[in-house]
N, CA, C and O atoms as CSV, one atom per row, in Angstrom:
chain,resi,resn,atom,element,x,y,z
A,1,MET,N,N,-18.615,-63.249,-19.377
A,1,MET,CA,C,-18.035,-62.378,-18.385
A,1,MET,C,C,-16.621,-62.010,-18.804
A,1,MET,O,O,-15.830,-62.880,-19.169
A,2,LYS,N,N,-16.308,-60.745,-18.752
A,2,LYS,CA,C,-14.993,-60.263,-19.151
A,2,LYS,C,C,-13.994,-60.475,-18.033
A,2,LYS,O,O,-14.358,-60.617,-16.866
A,3,GLY,N,N,-12.714,-60.496,-18.417
A,3,GLY,CA,C,-11.641,-60.630,-17.433
A,3,GLY,C,C,-11.417,-59.304,-16.710
A,3,GLY,O,O,-12.115,-58.321,-16.960
A,4,ARG,N,N,-10.464,-59.291,-15.839
A,4,ARG,CA,C,-10.156,-58.086,-15.065
A,4,ARG,C,C,-9.535,-57.018,-15.960
A,4,ARG,O,O,-8.838,-57.321,-16.929
A,5,ALA,N,N,-9.801,-55.794,-15.620
A,5,ALA,CA,C,-9.229,-54.672,-16.367
A,5,ALA,C,C,-7.732,-54.592,-16.078
A,5,ALA,O,O,-7.295,-54.848,-14.956
A,6,SER,N,N,-6.971,-54.244,-17.071
A,6,SER,CA,C,-5.528,-54.082,-16.913
A,6,SER,C,C,-5.234,-52.628,-16.576
A,6,SER,O,O,-5.496,-51.734,-17.380
A,7,LEU,N,N,-4.689,-52.394,-15.387
A,7,LEU,CA,C,-4.378,-51.043,-14.939
A,7,LEU,C,C,-2.869,-50.841,-14.907
A,7,LEU,O,O,-2.118,-51.792,-14.690
A,8,PRO,N,N,-2.421,-49.603,-15.124
A,8,PRO,CA,C,-0.977,-49.355,-15.070
A,8,PRO,C,C,-0.462,-49.494,-13.638
A,8,PRO,O,O,-1.199,-49.282,-12.674
A,9,GLY,N,N,0.813,-49.852,-13.520
A,9,GLY,CA,C,1.432,-49.974,-12.209
A,9,GLY,C,C,1.869,-48.624,-11.668
A,9,GLY,O,O,1.781,-47.608,-12.358
A,10,ALA,N,N,2.337,-48.622,-10.434
A,10,ALA,CA,C,2.764,-47.388,-9.778
A,10,ALA,C,C,3.908,-46.719,-10.537
A,10,ALA,O,O,3.945,-45.492,-10.633
A,11,ASP,N,N,4.846,-47.511,-11.080
A,11,ASP,CA,C,5.968,-46.927,-11.831
A,11,ASP,C,C,5.485,-46.112,-13.021
A,11,ASP,O,O,6.045,-45.058,-13.324
A,12,GLU,N,N,4.460,-46.590,-13.690
A,12,GLU,CA,C,3.923,-45.868,-14.846
A,12,GLU,C,C,3.138,-44.637,-14.407
A,12,GLU,O,O,3.211,-43.593,-15.056
A,13,LEU,N,N,2.391,-44.748,-13.317
A,13,LEU,CA,C,1.586,-43.623,-12.850
A,13,LEU,C,C,2.433,-42.474,-12.336
A,13,LEU,O,O,2.065,-41.312,-12.510
A,14,PHE,N,N,3.566,-42.778,-11.703
A,14,PHE,CA,C,4.366,-41.746,-11.063
A,14,PHE,C,C,5.678,-41.463,-11.780
A,14,PHE,O,O,6.612,-40.944,-11.169
A,15,ARG,N,N,5.763,-41.789,-13.049
A,15,ARG,CA,C,6.997,-41.544,-13.800
A,15,ARG,C,C,7.166,-40.060,-14.090
A,15,ARG,O,O,6.189,-39.317,-14.188
A,16,VAL,N,N,8.408,-39.646,-14.225
A,16,VAL,CA,C,8.703,-38.260,-14.580
A,16,VAL,C,C,8.402,-38.102,-16.060
A,16,VAL,O,O,8.926,-38.845,-16.889
A,17,THR,N,N,7.557,-37.133,-16.389
A,17,THR,CA,C,7.156,-36.956,-17.782
A,17,THR,C,C,7.933,-35.860,-18.489
A,17,THR,O,O,7.967,-35.827,-19.719
A,18,SER,N,N,8.558,-34.964,-17.738
A,18,SER,CA,C,9.348,-33.915,-18.364
A,18,SER,C,C,10.373,-33.409,-17.374
A,18,SER,O,O,10.144,-33.386,-16.165
A,19,ILE,N,N,11.502,-33.006,-17.912
A,19,ILE,CA,C,12.536,-32.384,-17.092
A,19,ILE,C,C,12.892,-31.089,-17.792
A,19,ILE,O,O,13.465,-31.089,-18.881
A,20,GLU,N,N,12.540,-29.975,-17.142
A,20,GLU,CA,C,12.778,-28.667,-17.731
A,20,GLU,C,C,13.874,-27.947,-16.992
A,20,GLU,O,O,13.851,-27.851,-15.765
A,21,LYS,N,N,14.832,-27.443,-17.734
A,21,LYS,CA,C,15.893,-26.616,-17.166
A,21,LYS,C,C,16.589,-27.298,-16.003
A,21,LYS,O,O,16.979,-26.637,-15.040
A,22,GLY,N,N,16.751,-28.628,-16.079
A,22,GLY,CA,C,17.447,-29.338,-15.020
A,22,GLY,C,C,16.706,-29.391,-13.716
A,22,GLY,O,O,17.321,-29.602,-12.670
A,23,ARG,N,N,15.383,-29.203,-13.740
A,23,ARG,CA,C,14.630,-29.155,-12.489
A,23,ARG,C,C,13.740,-30.376,-12.325
A,23,ARG,O,O,12.627,-30.260,-11.813
A,24,GLY,N,N,14.199,-31.523,-12.741
A,24,GLY,CA,C,13.421,-32.730,-12.526
A,24,GLY,C,C,13.625,-33.214,-11.112
A,24,GLY,O,O,14.197,-32.505,-10.284
A,25,ARG,N,N,13.165,-34.410,-10.830
A,25,ARG,CA,C,13.350,-34.961,-9.492
A,25,ARG,C,C,14.830,-35.113,-9.220
A,25,ARG,O,O,15.562,-35.702,-10.014
A,26,GLY,N,N,15.257,-34.589,-8.116
A,26,GLY,CA,C,16.658,-34.680,-7.744
A,26,GLY,C,C,17.533,-33.639,-8.415
A,26,GLY,O,O,18.717,-33.535,-8.096
A,27,GLY,N,N,16.978,-32.867,-9.335
A,27,GLY,CA,C,17.759,-31.836,-10.014
A,27,GLY,C,C,17.988,-30.650,-9.099
A,27,GLY,O,O,17.226,-30.422,-8.160
A,28,LYS,N,N,19.027,-29.908,-9.373
A,28,LYS,CA,C,19.324,-28.745,-8.537
A,28,LYS,C,C,18.452,-27.573,-8.927
A,28,LYS,O,O,18.121,-27.385,-10.098
A,29,GLN,N,N,18.086,-26.794,-7.935
A,29,GLN,CA,C,17.360,-25.564,-8.161
A,29,GLN,C,C,18.351,-24.511,-8.631
A,29,GLN,O,O,19.545,-24.652,-8.366
A,30,PRO,N,N,17.911,-23.467,-9.314
A,30,PRO,CA,C,18.827,-22.426,-9.770
A,30,PRO,C,C,19.645,-21.820,-8.636
A,30,PRO,O,O,20.817,-21.502,-8.837
A,31,ALA,N,N,19.072,-21.654,-7.471
A,31,ALA,CA,C,19.805,-21.059,-6.355
A,31,ALA,C,C,20.922,-21.976,-5.888
A,31,ALA,O,O,21.971,-21.494,-5.461
A,32,GLU,N,N,20.721,-23.286,-5.959
A,32,GLU,CA,C,21.755,-24.224,-5.551
A,32,GLU,C,C,22.902,-24.239,-6.555
A,32,GLU,O,O,24.064,-24.362,-6.170
A,33,GLU,N,N,22.577,-24.113,-7.844
A,33,GLU,CA,C,23.598,-24.154,-8.874
A,33,GLU,C,C,24.537,-22.963,-8.787
A,33,GLU,O,O,25.724,-23.090,-9.089
A,34,ALA,N,N,24.031,-21.818,-8.383
A,34,ALA,CA,C,24.838,-20.597,-8.373
A,34,ALA,C,C,25.680,-20.456,-7.112
A,34,ALA,O,O,26.528,-19.567,-7.036
A,35,GLN,N,N,25.459,-21.326,-6.113
A,35,GLN,CA,C,26.202,-21.188,-4.871
A,35,GLN,C,C,27.617,-21.705,-5.038
A,35,GLN,O,O,27.837,-22.799,-5.559
A,36,GLY,N,N,28.546,-20.929,-4.604
A,36,GLY,CA,C,29.936,-21.323,-4.549
A,36,GLY,C,C,30.458,-20.920,-3.201
A,36,GLY,O,O,29.696,-20.454,-2.354
A,37,ASP,N,N,31.758,-21.089,-2.982
A,37,ASP,CA,C,32.318,-20.731,-1.684
A,37,ASP,C,C,32.203,-19.244,-1.409
A,37,ASP,O,O,31.925,-18.845,-0.278
A,38,ASP,N,N,32.413,-18.413,-2.427
A,38,ASP,CA,C,32.421,-16.967,-2.213
A,38,ASP,C,C,31.290,-16.252,-2.936
A,38,ASP,O,O,31.270,-15.022,-2.996
A,39,ARG,N,N,30.349,-17.012,-3.487
A,39,ARG,CA,C,29.243,-16.391,-4.223
A,39,ARG,C,C,27.959,-16.487,-3.435
A,39,ARG,O,O,27.735,-17.450,-2.701
A,40,LYS,N,N,27.113,-15.479,-3.593
A,40,LYS,CA,C,25.809,-15.474,-2.944
A,40,LYS,C,C,24.849,-16.336,-3.760
A,40,LYS,O,O,25.033,-16.490,-4.967
A,41,PRO,N,N,23.831,-16.899,-3.117
A,41,PRO,CA,C,22.860,-17.696,-3.877
A,41,PRO,C,C,22.108,-16.822,-4.872
A,41,PRO,O,O,21.818,-15.655,-4.607
A,42,ALA,N,N,21.803,-17.410,-6.016
A,42,ALA,CA,C,21.046,-16.690,-7.044
A,42,ALA,C,C,19.598,-16.558,-6.611
A,42,ALA,O,O,19.107,-17.334,-5.792
A,43,GLU,N,N,18.933,-15.586,-7.160
A,43,GLU,CA,C,17.502,-15.388,-6.886
A,43,GLU,C,C,16.735,-16.579,-7.455
A,43,GLU,O,O,16.964,-16.977,-8.597
A,44,ARG,N,N,15.842,-17.140,-6.677
A,44,ARG,CA,C,15.009,-18.246,-7.165
A,44,ARG,C,C,14.040,-17.725,-8.216
A,44,ARG,O,O,13.549,-16.600,-8.125
A,45,VAL,N,N,13.781,-18.538,-9.187
A,45,VAL,CA,C,12.858,-18.169,-10.254
A,45,VAL,C,C,11.649,-19.085,-10.155
A,45,VAL,O,O,11.792,-20.301,-10.277
A,46,PRO,N,N,10.455,-18.528,-9.935
A,46,PRO,CA,C,9.263,-19.382,-9.865
A,46,PRO,C,C,8.977,-20.005,-11.222
A,46,PRO,O,O,9.413,-19.495,-12.254
A,47,SER,N,N,8.248,-21.102,-11.215
A,47,SER,CA,C,8.008,-21.856,-12.447
A,47,SER,C,C,7.044,-21.167,-13.400
A,47,SER,O,O,7.046,-21.470,-14.593
A,48,GLY,N,N,6.225,-20.255,-12.910
A,48,GLY,CA,C,5.330,-19.515,-13.806
A,48,GLY,C,C,4.238,-20.380,-14.395
A,48,GLY,O,O,3.769,-21.331,-13.769
A,49,ARG,N,N,3.835,-20.032,-15.625
A,49,ARG,CA,C,2.744,-20.751,-16.280
A,49,ARG,C,C,3.302,-21.899,-17.085
A,49,ARG,O,O,3.840,-21.707,-18.176
A,50,GLN,N,N,3.173,-23.079,-16.546
A,50,GLN,CA,C,3.566,-24.298,-17.226
A,50,GLN,C,C,2.826,-25.452,-16.575
A,50,GLN,O,O,2.196,-25.288,-15.530
A,51,ARG,N,N,2.903,-26.591,-17.182
A,51,ARG,CA,C,2.282,-27.779,-16.583
A,51,ARG,C,C,3.132,-28.210,-15.396
A,51,ARG,O,O,4.351,-28.342,-15.505
A,52,HIS,N,N,2.478,-28.425,-14.271
A,52,HIS,CA,C,3.176,-28.851,-13.067
A,52,HIS,C,C,2.802,-30.292,-12.755
A,52,HIS,O,O,1.622,-30.638,-12.697
A,53,ASP,N,N,3.812,-31.129,-12.556
A,53,ASP,CA,C,3.580,-32.544,-12.294
A,53,ASP,C,C,3.413,-32.851,-10.816
A,53,ASP,O,O,2.873,-33.900,-10.464
A,54,GLU,N,N,3.859,-31.969,-9.956
A,54,GLU,CA,C,3.788,-32.218,-8.515
A,54,GLU,C,C,2.670,-31.380,-7.904
A,54,GLU,O,O,2.368,-30.283,-8.375
A,55,LYS,N,N,2.066,-31.913,-6.852
A,55,LYS,CA,C,0.962,-31.219,-6.195
A,55,LYS,C,C,1.202,-31.205,-4.699
A,55,LYS,O,O,1.657,-32.194,-4.125
A,56,VAL,N,N,0.897,-30.089,-4.072
A,56,VAL,CA,C,0.977,-29.948,-2.628
A,56,VAL,C,C,-0.381,-29.475,-2.142
A,56,VAL,O,O,-0.965,-28.553,-2.712
A,57,THR,N,N,-0.873,-30.092,-1.112
A,57,THR,CA,C,-2.123,-29.665,-0.507
A,57,THR,C,C,-1.814,-29.145,0.884
A,57,THR,O,O,-1.075,-29.777,1.638
A,58,PHE,N,N,-2.369,-28.008,1.221
A,58,PHE,CA,C,-2.184,-27.483,2.563
A,58,PHE,C,C,-3.513,-26.917,3.041
A,58,PHE,O,O,-4.390,-26.582,2.245
A,59,TYR,N,N,-3.640,-26.821,4.337
A,59,TYR,CA,C,-4.854,-26.302,4.931
A,59,TYR,C,C,-4.643,-24.861,5.365
A,59,TYR,O,O,-3.560,-24.489,5.816
A,60,CYS,N,N,-5.677,-24.062,5.225
A,60,CYS,CA,C,-5.620,-22.678,5.673
A,60,CYS,C,C,-6.983,-22.306,6.234
A,60,CYS,O,O,-7.972,-23.010,6.033
A,61,THR,N,N,-7.012,-21.197,6.934
A,61,THR,CA,C,-8.283,-20.735,7.484
A,61,THR,C,C,-9.104,-20.072,6.381
A,61,THR,O,O,-8.588,-19.762,5.307
A,62,ALA,N,N,-10.360,-19.866,6.656
A,62,ALA,CA,C,-11.225,-19.168,5.699
A,62,ALA,C,C,-10.707,-17.749,5.466
A,62,ALA,O,O,-10.757,-17.244,4.344
A,63,ASP,N,N,-10.212,-17.106,6.524
A,63,ASP,CA,C,-9.670,-15.752,6.382
A,63,ASP,C,C,-8.423,-15.730,5.502
A,63,ASP,O,O,-8.259,-14.826,4.683
A,64,GLU,N,N,-7.539,-16.724,5.666
A,64,GLU,CA,C,-6.341,-16.783,4.829
A,64,GLU,C,C,-6.699,-17.008,3.362
A,64,GLU,O,O,-6.082,-16.429,2.468
A,65,LEU,N,N,-7.691,-17.846,3.125
A,65,LEU,CA,C,-8.136,-18.079,1.751
A,65,LEU,C,C,-8.736,-16.807,1.153
A,65,LEU,O,O,-8.494,-16.494,-0.013
A,66,MET,N,N,-9.510,-16.079,1.940
A,66,MET,CA,C,-10.080,-14.813,1.471
A,66,MET,C,C,-8.972,-13.793,1.208
A,66,MET,O,O,-9.045,-13.045,0.232
A,67,ASP,N,N,-7.949,-13.752,2.063
A,67,ASP,CA,C,-6.816,-12.842,1.849
A,67,ASP,C,C,-6.089,-13.170,0.549
A,67,ASP,O,O,-5.702,-12.272,-0.200
A,68,LEU,N,N,-5.909,-14.468,0.287
A,68,LEU,CA,C,-5.255,-14.895,-0.949
A,68,LEU,C,C,-6.079,-14.484,-2.168
A,68,LEU,O,O,-5.538,-13.973,-3.149
A,69,GLU,N,N,-7.372,-14.707,-2.101
A,69,GLU,CA,C,-8.254,-14.335,-3.213
A,69,GLU,C,C,-8.312,-12.822,-3.385
A,69,GLU,O,O,-8.319,-12.332,-4.515
A,70,ASN,N,N,-8.353,-12.074,-2.283
A,70,ASN,CA,C,-8.346,-10.611,-2.371
A,70,ASN,C,C,-7.047,-10.096,-2.977
A,70,ASN,O,O,-7.064,-9.146,-3.760
A,71,ALA,N,N,-5.913,-10.717,-2.621
A,71,ALA,CA,C,-4.635,-10.321,-3.211
A,71,ALA,C,C,-4.644,-10.579,-4.720
A,71,ALA,O,O,-4.152,-9.758,-5.495
A,72,ARG,N,N,-5.201,-11.712,-5.132
A,72,ARG,CA,C,-5.291,-12.035,-6.561
A,72,ARG,C,C,-6.132,-11.005,-7.297
A,72,ARG,O,O,-5.765,-10.554,-8.382
A,73,LEU,N,N,-7.268,-10.634,-6.700
A,73,LEU,CA,C,-8.139,-9.645,-7.334
A,73,LEU,C,C,-7.519,-8.255,-7.338
A,73,LEU,O,O,-7.680,-7.508,-8.303
A,74,LEU,N,N,-6.810,-7.900,-6.268
A,74,LEU,CA,C,-6.132,-6.606,-6.208
A,74,LEU,C,C,-5.039,-6.513,-7.289
A,74,LEU,O,O,-4.875,-5.473,-7.927
A,75,LEU,N,N,-4.304,-7.602,-7.481
A,75,LEU,CA,C,-3.283,-7.619,-8.537
A,75,LEU,C,C,-3.912,-7.372,-9.905
A,75,LEU,O,O,-3.354,-6.653,-10.734
A,76,ARG,N,N,-5.071,-7.970,-10.134
A,76,ARG,CA,C,-5.732,-7.789,-11.432
A,76,ARG,C,C,-6.320,-6.389,-11.557
A,76,ARG,O,O,-6.167,-5.741,-12.592
A,77,ARG,N,N,-6.991,-5.920,-10.509
A,77,ARG,CA,C,-7.689,-4.635,-10.567
A,77,ARG,C,C,-6.734,-3.444,-10.594
A,77,ARG,O,O,-6.894,-2.546,-11.420
A,78,GLN,N,N,-5.750,-3.425,-9.708
A,78,GLN,CA,C,-4.896,-2.247,-9.581
A,78,GLN,C,C,-3.607,-2.308,-10.402
A,78,GLN,O,O,-3.009,-1.274,-10.699
A,79,HIS,N,N,-3.179,-3.520,-10.770
A,79,HIS,CA,C,-1.891,-3.641,-11.444
A,79,HIS,C,C,-1.987,-4.331,-12.807
A,79,HIS,O,O,-0.987,-4.459,-13.513
A,80,GLY,N,N,-3.182,-4.770,-13.172
A,80,GLY,CA,C,-3.364,-5.406,-14.470
A,80,GLY,C,C,-2.674,-6.757,-14.591
A,80,GLY,O,O,-2.362,-7.193,-15.699
A,81,VAL,N,N,-2.432,-7.426,-13.466
A,81,VAL,CA,C,-1.748,-8.721,-13.463
A,81,VAL,C,C,-2.775,-9.802,-13.147
A,81,VAL,O,O,-3.282,-9.877,-12.028
A,82,ALA,N,N,-3.079,-10.636,-14.134
A,82,ALA,CA,C,-4.057,-11.706,-13.943
A,82,ALA,C,C,-3.326,-13.009,-13.649
A,82,ALA,O,O,-2.657,-13.563,-14.521
A,83,VAL,N,N,-3.456,-13.493,-12.422
A,83,VAL,CA,C,-2.818,-14.749,-12.018
A,83,VAL,C,C,-3.821,-15.592,-11.246
A,83,VAL,O,O,-4.782,-15.076,-10.676
A,84,ASP,N,N,-3.579,-16.893,-11.238
A,84,ASP,CA,C,-4.415,-17.751,-10.409
A,84,ASP,C,C,-3.771,-17.897,-9.035
A,84,ASP,O,O,-2.637,-17.467,-8.822
A,85,ARG,N,N,-4.491,-18.497,-8.121
A,85,ARG,CA,C,-3.974,-18.624,-6.751
A,85,ARG,C,C,-2.692,-19.447,-6.702
A,85,ARG,O,O,-1.785,-19.139,-5.929
A,86,GLY,N,N,-2.612,-20.487,-7.518
A,86,GLY,CA,C,-1.416,-21.329,-7.531
A,86,GLY,C,C,-0.176,-20.549,-7.929
A,86,GLY,O,O,0.880,-20.691,-7.313
A,87,ARG,N,N,-0.305,-19.728,-8.958
A,87,ARG,CA,C,0.847,-18.933,-9.393
A,87,ARG,C,C,1.238,-17.918,-8.325
A,87,ARG,O,O,2.422,-17.687,-8.084
A,88,LEU,N,N,0.252,-17.322,-7.697
A,88,LEU,CA,C,0.521,-16.367,-6.623
A,88,LEU,C,C,1.284,-17.041,-5.483
A,88,LEU,O,O,2.237,-16.471,-4.951
A,89,VAL,N,N,0.873,-18.240,-5.111
A,89,VAL,CA,C,1.558,-18.982,-4.052
A,89,VAL,C,C,2.972,-19.360,-4.484
A,89,VAL,O,O,3.899,-19.250,-3.681
A,90,ARG,N,N,3.168,-19.807,-5.738
A,90,ARG,CA,C,4.510,-20.160,-6.216
A,90,ARG,C,C,5.432,-18.952,-6.226
A,90,ARG,O,O,6.608,-19.075,-5.882
A,91,GLU,N,N,4.924,-17.786,-6.613
A,91,GLU,CA,C,5.732,-16.561,-6.594
A,91,GLU,C,C,6.144,-16.208,-5.171
A,91,GLU,O,O,7.303,-15.878,-4.916
A,92,ALA,N,N,5.187,-16.279,-4.241
A,92,ALA,CA,C,5.479,-15.959,-2.842
A,92,ALA,C,C,6.485,-16.956,-2.264
A,92,ALA,O,O,7.382,-16.569,-1.514
A,93,LEU,N,N,6.340,-18.219,-2.606
A,93,LEU,CA,C,7.257,-19.245,-2.128
A,93,LEU,C,C,8.674,-19.007,-2.640
A,93,LEU,O,O,9.638,-19.120,-1.883
A,94,ALA,N,N,8.801,-18.679,-3.917
A,94,ALA,CA,C,10.126,-18.398,-4.485
A,94,ALA,C,C,10.778,-17.204,-3.783
A,94,ALA,O,O,11.977,-17.217,-3.503
A,95,GLN,N,N,9.985,-16.185,-3.505
A,95,GLN,CA,C,10.511,-14.999,-2.837
A,95,GLN,C,C,10.976,-15.327,-1.419
A,95,GLN,O,O,12.069,-14.929,-1.016
A,96,VAL,N,N,10.161,-16.040,-0.673
A,96,VAL,CA,C,10.499,-16.377,0.716
A,96,VAL,C,C,11.736,-17.278,0.767
A,96,VAL,O,O,12.602,-17.086,1.622
A,97,LEU,N,N,11.828,-18.247,-0.129
A,97,LEU,CA,C,12.982,-19.142,-0.132
A,97,LEU,C,C,14.262,-18.419,-0.544
A,97,LEU,O,O,15.336,-18.717,-0.021
A,98,SER,N,N,14.158,-17.476,-1.471
A,98,SER,CA,C,15.324,-16.667,-1.858
A,98,SER,C,C,15.826,-15.846,-0.680
A,98,SER,O,O,17.028,-15.779,-0.425
A,99,GLU,N,N,14.897,-15.223,0.034
A,99,GLU,CA,C,15.278,-14.424,1.204
A,99,GLU,C,C,15.924,-15.306,2.274
A,99,GLU,O,O,16.894,-14.893,2.910
A,100,LEU,N,N,15.404,-16.499,2.476
A,100,LEU,CA,C,15.955,-17.416,3.468
A,100,LEU,C,C,17.378,-17.825,3.100
A,100,LEU,O,O,18.265,-17.827,3.954
A,101,GLU,N,N,17.596,-18.171,1.838
A,101,GLU,CA,C,18.938,-18.550,1.386
A,101,GLU,C,C,19.910,-17.381,1.473
A,101,GLU,O,O,21.064,-17.554,1.865
A,102,ARG,N,N,19.444,-16.198,1.108
A,102,ARG,CA,C,20.310,-15.021,1.080
A,102,ARG,C,C,20.606,-14.492,2.478
A,102,ARG,O,O,21.751,-14.163,2.790
A,103,ASP,N,N,19.571,-14.409,3.326
A,103,ASP,CA,C,19.705,-13.724,4.605
A,103,ASP,C,C,19.860,-14.643,5.811
A,103,ASP,O,O,20.210,-14.176,6.895
A,104,GLY,N,N,19.608,-15.925,5.648
A,104,GLY,CA,C,19.751,-16.871,6.753
A,104,GLY,C,C,18.906,-16.480,7.952
A,104,GLY,O,O,17.694,-16.301,7.835
A,105,ALA,N,N,19.555,-16.348,9.116
A,105,ALA,CA,C,18.844,-16.050,10.364
A,105,ALA,C,C,18.168,-14.691,10.343
A,105,ALA,O,O,17.249,-14.454,11.127
A,106,GLU,N,N,18.594,-13.801,9.477
A,106,GLU,CA,C,18.001,-12.467,9.385
A,106,GLU,C,C,16.812,-12.408,8.424
A,106,GLU,O,O,16.207,-11.349,8.255
A,107,ALA,N,N,16.478,-13.520,7.803
A,107,ALA,CA,C,15.362,-13.552,6.849
A,107,ALA,C,C,14.038,-13.304,7.581
A,107,ALA,O,O,13.853,-13.771,8.705
A,108,PRO,N,N,13.125,-12.576,6.948
A,108,PRO,CA,C,11.818,-12.339,7.572
A,108,PRO,C,C,11.100,-13.626,7.970
A,108,PRO,O,O,10.403,-13.647,8.985
A,109,LEU,N,N,11.255,-14.698,7.195
A,109,LEU,CA,C,10.599,-15.959,7.517
A,109,LEU,C,C,11.099,-16.493,8.862
A,109,LEU,O,O,10.300,-16.929,9.691
A,110,VAL,N,N,12.403,-16.460,9.078
A,110,VAL,CA,C,12.966,-16.945,10.343
A,110,VAL,C,C,12.453,-16.092,11.504
A,110,VAL,O,O,12.090,-16.615,12.558
A,111,LYS,N,N,12.426,-14.804,11.303
A,111,LYS,CA,C,11.949,-13.910,12.369
A,111,LYS,C,C,10.483,-14.164,12.697
A,111,LYS,O,O,10.101,-14.172,13.867
A,112,ARG,N,N,9.656,-14.372,11.666
A,112,ARG,CA,C,8.226,-14.604,11.904
A,112,ARG,C,C,7.989,-15.954,12.589
A,112,ARG,O,O,7.118,-16.070,13.452
A,113,LEU,N,N,8.761,-16.969,12.206
A,113,LEU,CA,C,8.553,-18.308,12.767
A,113,LEU,C,C,9.144,-18.462,14.167
A,113,LEU,O,O,8.785,-19.395,14.885
A,114,THR,N,N,10.038,-17.570,14.563
A,114,THR,CA,C,10.662,-17.691,15.894
A,114,THR,C,C,10.109,-16.706,16.919
A,114,THR,O,O,10.603,-16.658,18.045
A,115,ARG,N,N,9.095,-15.919,16.554
A,115,ARG,CA,C,8.546,-15.015,17.571
A,115,ARG,C,C,7.477,-15.685,18.373
A,115,ARG,O,O,6.905,-15.071,19.274
């Protein structure tokens, strides 16, 4: 009979494997770096096509999922832009967060969430 299998610990499983452009855990985002007392926040830059170490799961309705897939197909069909759903969501997230930082209470996100 063999002994127990040796498995890696949590520290090994959840270690940071890469830090790109200062955006590791705890690193500042580009918009945070550009903020000064008299300067406007820089436009956020989505991560694009690269290996992503972090994962977020969220729930949506069947209609929202169909809308996301239709947007992806429309981008490919009418604009020649082939992206996956994850990239589409990251682009939208970067845009919404940039608007929030830039416009504050006047940002479309704030208006939509407070109606």
